[in-house]
C-alpha positions as protocol buffer text, in pm:
chain_id: "A"
residue {
  index: 1
  type: MET
  ca { x: -416 y: 16490 z: 11774 }
}
residue {
  index: 2
  type: ASP
  ca { x: -304 y: 16276 z: 11477 }
}
residue {
  index: 3
  type: LYS
  ca { x: 45 y: 16251 z: 11655 }
}
residue {
  index: 4
  type: PHE
  ca { x: -92 y: 16161 z: 11965 }
}
residue {
  index: 5
  type: LYS
  ca { x: -322 y: 15891 z: 11817 }
}
residue {
  index: 6
  type: SER
  ca { x: -25 y: 15753 z: 11660 }
}
residue {
  index: 7
  type: LYS
  ca { x: 192 y: 15715 z: 11968 }
}
residue {
  index: 8
  type: LEU
  ca { x: -106 y: 15548 z: 12122 }
}
residue {
  index: 9
  type: GLU
  ca { x: -150 y: 15309 z: 11849 }
}
residue {
  index: 10
  type: ILE
  ca { x: 240 y: 15240 z: 11866 }
}
residue {
  index: 11
  type: ASP
  ca { x: 218 y: 15192 z: 12252 }
}
residue {
  index: 12
  type: ASP
  ca { x: -71 y: 14959 z: 12228 }
}
residue {
  index: 13
  type: GLU
  ca { x: 106 y: 14727 z: 11947 }
}
residue {
  index: 14
  type: GLU
  ca { x: 440 y: 14757 z: 12203 }
}
residue {
  index: 15
  type: LEU
  ca { x: 222 y: 14664 z: 12508 }
}
residue {
  index: 16
  type: TYR
  ca { x: 46 y: 14367 z: 12311 }
}
residue {
  index: 17
  type: ARG
  ca { x: 370 y: 14245 z: 12178 }
}
residue {
  index: 18
  type: GLU
  ca { x: 521 y: 14258 z: 12524 }
}
residue {
  index: 19
  type: ALA
  ca { x: 233 y: 14068 z: 12660 }
}
residue {
  index: 20
  type: MET
  ca { x: 253 y: 13800 z: 12419 }
}
residue {
  index: 21
  type: MET
  ca { x: 615 y: 13744 z: 12491 }
}
residue {
  index: 22
  type: ASN
  ca { x: 576 y: 13755 z: 12876 }
}
residue {
  index: 23
  type: ALA
  ca { x: 297 y: 13483 z: 12838 }
}
residue {
  index: 24
  type: TYR
  ca { x: 545 y: 13256 z: 12614 }
}
residue {
  index: 25
  type: LEU
  ca { x: 806 y: 13297 z: 12865 }
}
residue {
  index: 26
  type: ILE
  ca { x: 592 y: 13202 z: 13162 }
}
residue {
  index: 27
  type: LEU
  ca { x: 420 y: 12898 z: 12982 }
}
residue {
  index: 28
  type: ILE
  ca { x: 780 y: 12750 z: 12897 }
}
residue {
  index: 29
  type: ASP
  ca { x: 883 y: 12807 z: 13278 }
}
residue {
  index: 30
  type: LYS
  ca { x: 1137 y: 13075 z: 13160 }
}
residue {
  index: 31
  type: LEU
  ca { x: 967 y: 13321 z: 13373 }
}
residue {
  index: 32
  type: THR
  ca { x: 771 y: 13325 z: 13708 }
}
residue {
  index: 33
  type: TYR
  ca { x: 486 y: 13581 z: 13761 }
}
residue {
  index: 34
  type: GLU
  ca { x: 690 y: 13726 z: 14042 }
}
residue {
  index: 35
  type: ASP
  ca { x: 1010 y: 13779 z: 13818 }
}
residue {
  index: 36
  type: LEU
  ca { x: 771 y: 13919 z: 13553 }
}
residue {
  index: 37
  type: ILE
  ca { x: 677 y: 14202 z: 13801 }
}
residue {
  index: 38
  type: ASP
  ca { x: 1013 y: 14277 z: 13831 }
}
residue {
  index: 39
  type: TYR
  ca { x: 1124 y: 14246 z: 13458 }
}
residue {
  index: 40
  type: ASN
  ca { x: 859 y: 14464 z: 13302 }
}
residue {
  index: 41
  type: GLY
  ca { x: 566 y: 14538 z: 13486 }
}
residue {
  index: 42
  type: GLY
  ca { x: 366 y: 14252 z: 13416 }
}
residue {
  index: 43
  type: ALA
  ca { x: 152 y: 14265 z: 13091 }
}
residue {
  index: 44
  type: LEU
  ca { x: -35 y: 13961 z: 13008 }
}
residue {
  index: 45
  type: PRO
  ca { x: -305 y: 13841 z: 12785 }
}
residue {
  index: 46
  type: TRP
  ca { x: -499 y: 13674 z: 13099 }
}
residue {
  index: 47
  type: ASN
  ca { x: -564 y: 13775 z: 13455 }
}
residue {
  index: 48
  type: PRO
  ca { x: -253 y: 13685 z: 13632 }
}
residue {
  index: 49
  type: VAL
  ca { x: -441 y: 13742 z: 13993 }
}
residue {
  index: 50
  type: LYS
  ca { x: -634 y: 13395 z: 13888 }
}
residue {
  index: 51
  type: LYS
  ca { x: -333 y: 13232 z: 13729 }
}
residue {
  index: 52
  type: VAL
  ca { x: -576 y: 13029 z: 13534 }
}
residue {
  index: 53
  type: ILE
  ca { x: -514 y: 13041 z: 13146 }
}
residue {
  index: 54
  type: THR
  ca { x: -771 y: 12908 z: 12883 }
}
residue {
  index: 55
  type: LYS
  ca { x: -708 y: 12695 z: 12569 }
}
residue {
  index: 56
  type: ASP
  ca { x: -834 y: 12975 z: 12369 }
}
residue {
  index: 57
  type: THR
  ca { x: -578 y: 13219 z: 12542 }
}
residue {
  index: 58
  type: ILE
  ca { x: -297 y: 12972 z: 12427 }
}
residue {
  index: 59
  type: ASP
  ca { x: -438 y: 12928 z: 12086 }
}
residue {
  index: 60
  type: ASN
  ca { x: -437 y: 13336 z: 12049 }
}
residue {
  index: 61
  type: ILE
  ca { x: -81 y: 13331 z: 12170 }
}
residue {
  index: 62
  type: ILE
  ca { x: 6 y: 13038 z: 11920 }
}
residue {
  index: 63
  type: SER
  ca { x: -177 y: 13256 z: 11642 }
}
residue {
  index: 64
  type: TYR
  ca { x: 16 y: 13538 z: 11734 }
}
residue {
  index: 65
  type: PHE
  ca { x: 371 y: 13393 z: 11669 }
}
residue {
  index: 66
  type: CYS
  ca { x: 250 y: 13209 z: 11376 }
}
residue {
  index: 67
  type: GLU
  ca { x: 185 y: 13534 z: 11211 }
}
residue {
  index: 68
  type: LEU
  ca { x: 530 y: 13647 z: 11297 }
}
residue {
  index: 69
  type: GLU
  ca { x: 669 y: 13288 z: 11187 }
}
residue {
  index: 70
  type: GLU
  ca { x: 818 y: 13225 z: 11505 }
}
residue {
  index: 71
  type: TYR
  ca { x: 744 y: 12850 z: 11429 }
}
residue {
  index: 72
  type: GLU
  ca { x: 973 y: 12735 z: 11730 }
}
residue {
  index: 73
  type: LYS
  ca { x: 772 y: 12924 z: 11970 }
}
residue {
  index: 74
  type: CYS
  ca { x: 466 y: 12791 z: 11825 }
}
residue {
  index: 75
  type: ALA
  ca { x: 575 y: 12444 z: 11877 }
}
residue {
  index: 76
  type: ASP
  ca { x: 698 y: 12505 z: 12232 }
}
residue {
  index: 77
  type: LEU
  ca { x: 324 y: 12655 z: 12297 }
}
residue {
  index: 78
  type: VAL
  ca { x: 160 y: 12361 z: 12151 }
}
residue {
  index: 79
  type: LYS
  ca { x: 340 y: 12139 z: 12362 }
}
residue {
  index: 80
  type: VAL
  ca { x: 276 y: 12321 z: 12656 }
}
residue {
  index: 81
  type: LYS
  ca { x: -105 y: 12336 z: 12574 }
}
residue {
  index: 82
  type: GLU
  ca { x: -110 y: 11944 z: 12541 }
}
residue {
  index: 83
  type: GLN
  ca { x: 64 y: 11896 z: 12872 }
}
residue {
  index: 84
  type: ILE
  ca { x: -176 y: 12142 z: 13067 }
}
residue {
  index: 85
  type: PHE
  ca { x: -486 y: 12008 z: 12904 }
}
residue {
  index: 86
  type: ASN
  ca { x: -412 y: 11628 z: 12887 }
}
residue {
  index: 87
  type: LYS
  ca { x: -312 y: 11627 z: 13241 }
}
residue {
  index: 88
  type: ASN
  ca { x: -626 y: 11817 z: 13338 }
}
residue {
  index: 89
  type: ASN
  ca { x: -835 y: 11538 z: 13158 }
}
residue {
  index: 90
  type: ASN
  ca { x: -688 y: 11254 z: 13302 }
}
């Protein structure tokens, strides 16, 4: 049972990592939703059917990459967040 539990935990971590990377690639326009499905099945940290992302979700993605010390990705995501939400406020 412990081997099974460990495998599930690794799979969950891998799925989470994949979802965050997918989110990054979509937000910086390197990948479309349609291409994502073909690329790796489409794990995302938001509902891709609605194609709506909140500030909190982007903040969580930024935090994830900050924890990994991938600061260039963080900077890219901050710019995207400003573009999305400043455009919506005007």
